[in-house]
C-alpha positions as CSV (number, residue, x, y, z in Angstrom):
1,M,30.0,152.4,65.7
2,T,26.8,150.4,66.6
3,N,24.5,152.1,69.1
4,Y,23.5,149.3,71.5
5,V,21.3,151.5,73.6
6,T,18.7,152.0,70.9
7,A,17.3,149.6,68.4
8,Q,18.3,151.8,65.5
9,P,21.2,150.1,63.5
10,P,23.8,152.3,61.7
11,K,23.3,153.1,58.1
12,W,26.2,150.9,56.8
13,A,24.7,147.8,58.4
14,E,21.9,148.0,56.0
15,N,24.3,147.4,53.1
16,T,24.4,143.6,53.2
17,I,27.0,143.3,50.4
18,L,29.4,145.5,52.4
19,V,28.8,143.5,55.6
20,W,29.4,140.1,54.1
21,S,32.4,141.3,52.2
22,V,34.0,142.5,55.6
23,F,33.2,139.1,57.2
24,A,34.7,137.2,54.3
25,G,37.8,139.4,54.4
26,L,38.3,138.7,58.1
27,A,37.9,135.0,57.6
28,V,40.5,134.9,54.8
29,V,43.0,136.8,56.9
30,S,42.4,134.5,59.9
31,L,42.9,131.4,57.8
32,G,46.0,132.9,56.2
33,L,47.5,133.6,59.6
34,F,46.7,130.1,60.8
35,F,48.3,128.3,57.9
36,W,51.3,130.7,57.9
37,E,52.0,129.8,61.5
38,R,51.7,126.1,60.7
39,R,54.1,126.5,57.8
40,L,56.7,128.2,59.9
41,A,56.5,125.4,62.5
42,A,56.9,122.8,59.8
43,E,59.8,124.5,58.0
44,A,61.8,125.2,61.2
45,P,65.0,123.2,61.1
46,D,65.9,120.7,63.8
47,G,67.0,122.5,66.9
48,G,65.6,125.8,65.4
49,V,63.1,128.1,66.9
50,R,59.5,126.7,67.0
51,P,56.4,128.2,68.5
52,V,55.6,126.6,71.9
53,P,52.1,125.9,73.3
54,L,52.4,128.4,76.2
55,G,49.1,127.4,77.8
56,R,50.3,123.8,78.3
57,I,53.5,125.0,79.8
58,A,51.8,127.3,82.3
59,A,49.1,124.7,83.2
60,G,51.5,121.8,83.9
61,G,48.8,119.2,84.3
62,H,50.7,116.5,86.3
63,S,52.6,116.2,89.5
64,M,56.3,117.3,89.4
65,N,56.9,116.0,93.0
66,P,59.4,113.2,93.5
67,P,57.9,109.8,94.4
68,A,58.0,108.8,98.1
69,V,60.7,106.4,99.3
70,P,58.8,103.9,101.5
71,A,61.9,102.3,103.1
72,P,65.5,103.3,104.0
73,V,67.9,103.3,101.1
74,R,70.6,100.8,101.9
75,G,74.1,100.6,100.6
76,R,74.1,103.8,98.5
77,E,75.7,106.1,101.0
78,A,78.6,107.0,98.8
79,E,76.4,107.8,95.8
80,L,74.1,109.9,97.9
81,E,77.0,111.8,99.3
82,R,78.4,112.6,95.8
83,I,75.0,113.9,94.7
84,G,74.6,115.8,97.9
85,A,78.0,117.5,97.6
86,L,77.1,118.6,94.1
87,V,73.7,119.9,95.3
88,R,75.3,121.8,98.2
89,G,78.2,123.1,96.1
90,P,78.3,126.5,94.3
91,G,78.7,125.3,90.8
92,G,75.8,123.1,89.8
93,G,76.2,120.5,87.1
94,M,74.7,117.3,85.7
95,V,74.9,113.8,87.3
96,V,73.8,110.6,85.6
97,V,72.7,107.7,87.8
98,C,73.1,104.8,85.4
99,G,73.1,101.0,85.3
100,A,71.1,98.0,84.3
101,G,67.4,97.6,85.1
102,G,66.6,96.7,88.7
103,L,69.5,98.4,90.4
104,G,67.4,101.0,92.1
105,K,68.2,104.1,90.1
106,T,64.8,105.8,90.6
107,T,64.9,105.0,94.3
108,L,68.3,106.5,94.7
109,A,67.2,109.7,92.8
110,A,64.0,109.9,94.9
111,E,66.1,109.7,98.1
112,A,68.5,112.4,96.8
113,A,65.5,114.6,95.9
114,A,64.1,114.1,99.4
115,Q,67.4,115.1,101.0
116,A,67.8,118.1,98.7
117,R,64.2,119.3,99.5
118,A,65.0,118.9,103.3
119,Q,68.0,121.2,102.8
120,G,65.8,123.9,101.2
121,Q,66.4,123.2,97.6
122,V,63.6,123.6,95.0
123,V,63.1,120.1,93.6
124,V,61.3,119.2,90.4
125,W,60.7,115.7,89.2
126,I,60.2,114.9,85.5
127,R,59.5,111.5,84.1
128,W,60.9,110.9,80.6
129,R,58.1,109.5,78.4
130,D,60.0,109.1,75.2
131,D,58.4,112.4,74.0
132,P,60.8,115.3,73.4
133,E,58.0,117.9,73.1
134,R,56.6,116.8,76.5
135,L,60.1,117.0,78.0
136,G,60.5,120.5,76.7
137,Q,57.2,121.6,78.2
138,D,58.1,120.0,81.6
139,L,61.5,121.7,81.7
140,A,59.9,125.0,80.7
141,Q,57.4,124.5,83.5
142,A,60.3,123.8,85.9
143,A,62.1,127.0,84.7
144,H,58.8,128.9,85.2
145,I,58.6,127.6,88.8
146,L,62.1,128.9,89.2
147,G,61.1,132.4,88.0
148,L,61.3,132.3,84.2
149,P,59.1,135.3,83.3
150,E,55.9,135.0,81.1
151,S,57.4,137.4,78.7
152,R,60.3,135.1,77.9
153,L,57.9,132.2,77.4
154,E,55.8,134.4,75.1
155,E,58.9,135.0,73.0
156,A,59.3,131.2,72.7
157,R,55.7,130.7,71.9
158,T,55.8,133.1,69.0
159,G,59.1,131.8,67.7
160,R,61.3,134.8,68.5
161,V,63.6,132.8,70.7
162,S,64.5,129.1,71.1
163,L,62.7,127.6,74.1
164,V,65.6,125.3,75.0
165,D,67.9,128.3,75.1
166,A,65.5,130.4,77.0
167,V,65.1,127.7,79.7
168,W,68.8,127.1,80.1
169,E,69.8,130.7,80.0
170,H,67.4,131.2,83.0
171,L,68.5,128.0,84.8
172,A,72.1,129.2,84.5
173,T,71.2,132.3,86.6
174,E,69.3,130.4,89.3
175,T,70.8,128.4,92.2
176,G,69.4,126.1,94.8
177,W,67.5,123.7,92.6
178,L,67.5,120.0,91.7
179,I,65.7,118.8,88.6
180,V,65.4,115.1,88.2
181,I,64.6,113.5,84.8
182,D,63.9,109.9,85.5
183,N,64.3,106.9,83.1
184,V,66.0,108.6,80.2
185,D,66.7,105.2,78.5
186,T,66.6,106.7,75.0
187,P,68.9,109.7,75.3
188,T,69.3,109.9,71.5
189,R,65.6,110.9,71.3
190,V,65.7,113.7,73.9
191,G,66.4,116.5,71.4
192,P,65.5,119.0,70.4
193,G,66.8,118.1,67.0
194,S,69.0,115.1,66.2
195,G,72.2,116.3,67.9
196,P,73.8,114.0,70.5
197,A,73.1,114.5,74.2
198,A,76.9,114.8,74.7
199,A,76.9,118.0,72.6
200,Y,75.0,119.8,75.4
201,R,72.9,121.8,73.0
202,G,69.6,120.1,73.8
203,W,67.5,119.7,76.9
204,L,70.2,117.9,78.9
205,R,73.0,120.4,79.9
206,P,75.5,120.5,82.7
207,H,75.6,124.3,82.7
208,G,72.9,125.3,85.2
209,G,73.2,127.0,88.5
210,G,71.7,124.0,90.1
211,V,71.9,120.2,89.6
212,L,70.3,118.2,86.8
213,L,70.0,114.6,87.8
214,V,69.3,112.0,85.1
215,T,68.6,108.3,85.6
216,S,69.2,106.0,82.7
217,R,70.1,102.4,81.7
218,D,72.7,103.9,79.2
219,T,76.1,103.7,81.0
220,S,78.2,105.0,78.1
221,R,80.5,108.0,78.7
222,Q,80.2,108.6,74.9
223,T,76.5,109.2,75.3
224,W,76.6,111.6,78.2
225,G,79.8,113.5,77.4
226,P,82.8,114.7,79.4
227,D,81.1,117.1,81.8
228,A,78.5,114.7,83.2
229,D,79.2,113.0,86.5
230,L,78.4,109.3,85.9
231,L,77.3,107.2,88.9
232,H,77.3,103.6,87.6
233,L,75.4,101.6,90.2
234,Q,76.5,98.1,91.1
235,P,74.5,95.4,93.0
236,L,74.3,95.8,96.7
237,A,76.8,94.1,99.0
238,E,75.5,91.3,101.1
239,V,75.2,93.3,104.3
240,A,73.2,96.1,102.6
241,G,71.1,93.5,100.7
242,G,70.3,91.7,103.9
243,A,69.2,94.9,105.5
244,V,66.8,95.5,102.6
245,L,65.2,92.1,103.2
246,L,65.0,92.7,106.9
247,D,63.4,96.1,106.4
248,A,60.6,94.4,104.4
249,A,60.3,91.2,106.4
250,P,61.8,91.7,109.9
251,H,60.5,88.4,111.2
252,A,61.5,86.2,108.3
253,G,64.9,85.1,109.8
254,T,68.3,86.1,111.1
255,E,70.8,88.6,109.6
256,N,72.9,85.7,108.3
257,E,69.9,84.1,106.6
258,A,68.9,87.5,105.0
259,E,72.4,88.1,103.8
260,A,72.6,84.6,102.3
261,L,69.4,85.2,100.4
262,A,70.7,88.6,99.3
263,V,73.8,86.9,97.8
264,R,71.6,84.3,96.1
265,L,69.6,87.2,94.5
266,G,72.8,88.8,93.3
267,G,72.3,92.0,95.4
268,L,69.8,93.2,92.9
269,P,67.5,95.7,94.6
270,L,64.4,94.9,92.4
271,A,64.7,91.2,93.3
272,L,65.4,92.0,97.0
273,N,62.2,94.1,97.2
274,A,60.2,91.4,95.4
275,A,61.4,88.8,97.9
276,G,60.8,91.0,100.9
277,T,57.3,91.9,99.7
278,Y,56.5,88.3,99.2
279,L,57.8,87.3,102.6
280,S,55.8,90.1,104.3
281,V,52.5,88.8,103.1
282,P,50.9,86.5,105.7
283,T,49.4,84.2,103.1
284,S,52.6,83.4,101.2
285,R,53.6,79.8,101.1
286,H,57.2,80.6,102.1
287,R,57.6,82.8,105.1
288,T,61.3,82.7,105.9
289,F,64.5,83.8,104.1
290,A,65.8,80.2,104.2
291,A,62.6,78.7,102.8
292,Y,62.5,81.3,100.0
293,Q,66.1,80.7,99.1
294,H,65.5,76.9,99.0
295,A,62.3,77.4,96.9
296,L,64.2,79.4,94.3
297,E,65.8,76.2,93.1
298,T,62.6,74.5,92.1
299,E,60.1,77.4,91.9
300,F,62.1,80.2,90.3
301,A,59.5,80.5,87.5
302,D,56.8,81.3,90.1
303,L,58.8,83.5,92.4
304,L,60.9,85.6,90.1
305,G,60.3,84.3,86.6
306,A,56.6,84.8,86.4
307,E,55.2,86.8,83.5
308,H,53.0,89.9,84.1
309,P,50.2,90.4,81.6
310,A,50.6,94.2,81.4
311,A,54.3,94.2,81.1
312,A,54.3,94.1,77.3
313,T,52.2,97.3,77.0
314,D,53.1,99.2,80.1
315,P,56.9,100.0,80.6
316,A,56.2,101.1,84.1
317,V,55.0,97.6,85.0
318,A,57.9,96.0,83.2
319,R,60.3,98.0,85.3
320,R,58.8,96.6,88.5
321,V,58.9,92.9,87.5
322,V,62.2,91.0,87.6
323,R,61.0,88.7,84.7
324,H,60.5,91.7,82.4
325,T,62.7,94.6,83.5
326,W,65.6,93.7,81.1
327,D,63.2,93.3,78.2
328,L,63.0,97.1,78.0
329,S,66.7,97.4,77.3
330,L,66.6,94.5,74.8
331,N,63.6,95.9,73.0
332,Q,65.4,99.3,72.8
333,L,68.6,97.7,71.4
334,D,66.5,95.8,68.8
335,Q,64.8,99.1,67.8
336,D,68.2,100.7,67.5
337,G,69.3,98.1,65.0
338,Y,71.3,95.7,67.3
339,A,69.5,92.6,66.0
340,L,71.9,90.1,67.6
341,A,71.8,91.7,71.1
342,R,69.0,89.4,72.5
343,P,70.3,86.1,71.0
344,V,73.9,86.9,72.1
345,L,72.6,87.5,75.6
346,Q,70.7,84.3,75.5
347,L,73.8,82.4,74.3
348,L,75.8,83.8,77.2
349,A,73.1,82.8,79.6
350,L,73.5,79.1,78.6
351,L,77.1,79.1,79.7
352,E,78.2,78.9,83.4
353,P,77.9,81.8,85.9
354,A,81.6,82.7,85.4
355,P,83.5,85.1,83.1
356,V,83.5,84.0,79.5
357,P,86.5,84.6,77.2
358,R,85.6,87.1,74.6
359,T,87.3,85.0,72.0
360,L,84.6,82.3,72.4
361,I,81.8,84.5,71.2
362,T,82.5,84.4,67.5
363,P,80.2,85.0,64.5
364,E,80.5,81.3,63.7
365,L,79.2,80.3,67.2
366,V,76.3,82.8,67.0
367,A,75.3,81.6,63.5
368,D,75.6,77.9,64.4
369,A,73.6,78.3,67.6
370,T,70.8,80.7,66.5
371,G,70.6,80.1,62.7
372,L,70.9,83.9,62.2
373,S,73.3,85.6,59.9
374,A,76.3,87.0,62.0
375,S,79.4,88.9,61.2
376,T,82.3,90.2,63.2
377,A,80.7,93.7,63.0
378,T,77.2,92.6,64.1
379,V,78.5,90.5,67.0
380,D,80.8,93.4,68.1
381,A,77.8,95.8,68.0
382,A,75.6,93.4,69.9
383,L,78.1,93.0,72.7
384,A,78.8,96.8,72.8
385,G,75.1,97.5,73.1
386,L,74.6,95.0,75.9
387,H,77.5,96.5,77.7
388,Q,76.2,100.0,77.2
389,Y,72.9,99.0,78.8
390,G,74.6,97.3,81.7
391,L,73.5,93.8,80.8
392,I,77.0,92.5,80.6
393,H,80.2,93.7,82.2
394,T,83.9,93.1,81.7
395,P,85.5,92.2,85.0
396,G,89.2,92.6,85.4
397,T,89.9,94.3,82.1
398,N,91.6,97.2,83.8
399,E,93.5,95.1,86.4
400,T,95.9,93.2,84.2
401,E,99.3,92.4,85.7
402,P,102.3,94.0,83.9
403,G,103.6,91.8,81.2
404,S,100.5,89.5,81.1
405,T,98.4,89.0,78.0
406,V,95.2,91.1,77.9
407,V,92.2,88.8,77.4
408,G,88.7,90.2,77.1
409,R,86.1,88.6,79.3
410,L,82.3,88.9,79.5
411,Q,80.1,88.2,82.5
412,L,76.3,88.4,83.2
413,H,74.7,89.3,86.5
414,P,73.6,86.0,88.1
415,L,69.9,87.0,87.9
416,V,70.2,88.3,84.3
417,R,71.7,85.0,83.4
418,E,69.1,82.9,85.3
419,V,66.0,84.9,84.0
420,T,67.3,84.9,80.4
421,A,68.0,81.2,80.4
422,H,64.6,80.6,82.0
423,T,62.8,82.4,79.2
424,L,64.4,80.4,76.4
425,N,61.9,78.0,74.8
426,R,62.3,74.3,75.8
427,P,63.5,72.0,74.4
428,E,64.2,74.2,71.4
429,P,66.3,76.3,70.9
430,T,68.2,75.1,73.9
431,I,69.3,71.7,72.4
432,T,70.6,73.2,69.2
433,W,72.2,76.1,71.0
434,L,74.0,73.9,73.6
435,A,75.2,71.6,70.8
436,A,76.8,74.6,69.1
437,I,78.3,75.7,72.4
438,D,79.9,72.3,73.0
439,E,81.4,72.2,69.6
440,H,82.9,75.6,69.9
441,L,84.2,74.9,73.5
442,A,86.0,71.9,72.1
443,R,87.5,74.0,69.3
444,A,88.6,76.7,71.7
445,V,90.5,74.1,73.9
446,E,92.2,72.8,70.8
447,V,93.3,76.4,69.8
448,V,94.5,77.1,73.4
449,A,96.5,73.8,73.5
450,G,98.2,74.8,70.2
451,M,99.2,78.3,71.3
452,P,103.0,78.8,71.9
453,G,104.4,79.6,75.3
454,R,102.1,81.4,77.7
455,T,99.8,83.0,75.2
456,G,97.0,80.6,75.7
457,W,97.1,80.4,79.5
458,P,94.7,83.3,80.3
459,I,92.1,81.9,77.9
460,A,92.5,78.4,79.3
461,R,91.8,79.6,82.9
462,L,88.6,81.4,81.7
463,L,87.4,78.3,79.8
464,A,87.9,75.9,82.8
465,P,84.6,76.7,84.7
466,H,82.6,76.0,81.5
467,L,84.0,72.6,80.7
468,P,82.5,70.4,83.4
469,A,79.0,71.1,82.0
470,H,80.4,70.3,78.6
471,L,81.4,66.8,79.8
472,D,78.0,66.3,81.5
473,R,76.1,67.2,78.3
474,N,78.2,64.7,76.3
475,T,77.8,61.8,78.7
476,P,77.5,59.0,77.8
477,H,77.1,59.4,74.0
478,N,80.3,61.3,73.4
479,F,82.1,60.7,76.7
480,T,85.6,59.8,75.5
481,T,86.0,62.9,73.3
482,A,84.6,65.3,75.9
483,R,86.8,63.7,78.6
484,D,89.9,64.1,76.4
485,T,88.9,67.8,75.9
486,L,88.9,68.3,79.7
487,D,92.2,66.5,80.2
488,T,93.8,68.7,77.5
489,L,92.5,71.8,79.2
490,A,93.6,70.5,82.6
491,A,97.1,70.1,81.3
492,A,97.1,73.7,80.0
493,V,95.9,75.3,83.2
494,R,98.4,73.1,85.2
495,A,101.2,74.6,83.0
496,A,99.7,78.1,83.8
497,G,100.0,77.4,87.5
498,A,96.3,77.5,88.0
499,A,96.0,74.6,90.5
500,S,92.4,75.4,91.5
501,E,91.2,75.3,87.9
502,E,93.1,72.0,87.3
503,L,91.6,70.4,90.4
504,L,88.1,71.4,89.3
505,L,88.6,69.7,85.9
506,R,90.4,66.6,87.3
507,R,87.8,66.0,90.0
508,H,85.0,66.2,87.5
509,V,86.6,63.8,85.1
510,L,87.2,61.3,87.9
511,D,83.6,61.5,89.1
512,S,82.2,61.1,85.6
513,E,84.7,58.3,84.7
514,S,83.9,56.4,87.9
515,T,80.2,56.4,86.9
516,V,80.6,55.7,83.2
517,R,83.6,53.4,83.1
518,G,83.4,52.0,86.7
519,P,85.8,52.5,89.6
520,D,88.2,49.7,88.5
521,H,88.6,50.7,84.8
522,P,92.2,51.5,83.9
523,D,91.1,54.9,82.6
524,T,89.5,55.6,86.0
525,L,92.8,54.7,87.7
526,T,94.6,57.2,85.4
527,S,92.1,59.9,86.2
528,R,92.5,59.2,90.0
529,N,96.2,59.5,89.6
530,N,95.8,62.9,87.8
531,H,93.4,64.0,90.6
532,A,96.1,63.2,93.2
533,H,98.7,65.3,91.3
534,A,96.3,68.2,91.3
535,L,95.8,67.9,95.0
536,S,99.5,68.0,95.5
537,A,99.9,71.1,93.4
538,L,97.4,72.8,95.7
539,G,99.5,71.8,98.7
540,E,97.1,69.1,99.9
541,H,99.9,66.7,100.4
542,R,98.2,64.4,102.9
543,Q,95.2,63.9,100.6
544,A,97.5,63.4,97.6
545,A,99.6,60.8,99.4
546,D,96.5,58.9,100.5
547,L,95.0,59.0,97.0
548,H,98.3,57.8,95.4
549,Q,98.3,54.9,97.9
550,R,94.8,53.9,96.8
551,V,95.8,54.1,93.1
552,L,98.8,51.9,93.8
553,T,96.8,49.3,95.7
554,E,94.1,49.1,93.0
555,S,96.7,49.0,90.2
556,E,98.5,46.1,91.8
557,R,95.1,44.3,92.2
558,I,93.7,45.1,88.7
559,L,96.8,45.4,86.5
560,G,99.4,43.4,88.4
561,P,102.5,44.4,90.3
562,D,104.7,44.5,87.2
563,H,102.5,46.5,84.9
564,P,104.1,49.7,83.7
565,H,101.1,51.8,85.1
566,T,101.6,50.1,88.5
567,L,105.3,50.9,88.4
568,T,104.5,54.6,87.6
569,S,101.9,54.6,90.4
570,R,104.5,53.3,92.9
571,N,106.9,56.1,91.9
572,N,104.2,58.7,92.2
573,H,103.3,57.3,95.7
574,A,106.9,57.6,96.8
575,N,107.2,61.1,95.6
576,A,103.9,62.1,97.3
577,R,105.2,60.7,100.6
578,A,108.4,62.6,100.2
579,R,106.6,65.8,99.6
580,L,104.4,65.1,102.7
581,A,107.4,64.6,104.8
582,Q,109.1,67.7,103.5
583,A,106.0,69.8,104.2
584,G,105.9,68.4,107.8
585,R,109.5,69.4,108.4
586,R,108.8,72.9,107.0
587,R,105.8,73.3,109.4
588,W,108.0,72.1,112.3
589,W,110.7,74.6,111.4
590,Q,108.2,77.5,111.2
591,R,106.8,76.6,114.6
592,G,110.3,76.6,116.0
593,R,111.0,80.1,114.7
594,R,107.8,81.5,116.1
595,R,108.9,80.3,119.6
């Protein structure tokens, strides 16, 4: 060996050929080992054993603490109790807090994390960044915090054991922890490998000794599997929504005013927080709940529909802006191949804020409105994708009365509808799209009217709220045809016993006809007569009798006392008075029984 105490080198060092040969050999061996390791990593099958950068796991490099919750979490007591029971319980498991953007999933998870930490649990917060390798490093770091030994990590680094198995084998033996993985909106990319999350062979597993809490916009049970506890968040009720506003702006008005604004905002926590923040700023133009609610009718674009310049490039910004938060889900659906998801959502947004019969959203309507190629399969896929990400829901599908016809229905959250409609280009494509909607609404009414027996009644009731706007859009250029469509549907819902829906249609026809035809036109008299019948069906006998009296008086004046319509009106008036008298006797008898 070299003698470093003296300046005399060893004899072999004088042989330069030998020295350079040794150095060359070492260099070749080093390069060989390097490329051999790279090849092993490249050839490892998906889900197989790969070397892991141990240094990055040990170093961490970012905070794994949950974000602070600046205000009380309102209206989520039941969800917090379910998570808390799982955290306190002996078995562990996986819970998925899911729902559309803006419902406060991250806030709920942060509050659950704070409560778990206060109870002595070890809490680790991980943000999903659409990077499976980064997630693996973060979960390995979490397991390391919980005692996973360096030797086990070294085995994963060298490829002798799968890191994902090493992590979960250790987490299965440890209790008293809560690991949160926030914003897992692309669960198919979580990995490792290409297996589904529901197989529980990847990074997301319900088999630990503690609780894995995932937040996601994906609400599908098929995605998360049978062993995950799904908490599908809904908008806040008006009392809880009002409390959120009062927490942010306590001097902006009364509880009733706050609750009214919360209802107007659809109970969406993101919108409630945006409104509360705005109202809390002294320089804001609108300083009260009532003023803000009134301003939404004319200044929606500025208050909740404003664009943020950074939203397109920074998903974290998009999540915090009402105008952009649903774009993240739509972009993801587009990347996943659901090309019609966005246009179908936009089409639904142009209809009224009421459930839409599934039968209305056909490939023909989508193609006629958007100009895009559409098939039954692609429209079905688009609706399924929108439902999966919480952008549409299907109210009442599990509450059908025995013996009734099951009719699928689709509905948007009020703000999803309003923001989506607001973002459509004006006047195109709106004019073309609305023309297609009107054509297919008229076709749908014809189909319903031709259905035998009761089969068309459920669809007729769903169509009713969307027809008044159809008449308005066709006035005056196509008024008669559109009016006849409403009359046809009114007759169908009357047969179905849907008196409220019939009254809606009859009243709108009468108001429009009075404007277009004039109050004395015979068609207007007919519409006024139909309106009176609808009032009677609702039990409004006094109003019905008074209106029939008016129709009779005007018919005698305009048509003459002997006109067939006048005679019919006289008969209707007599029947209305008889029903009024009968109702009066019934009320008198009921009062007598109570005495």
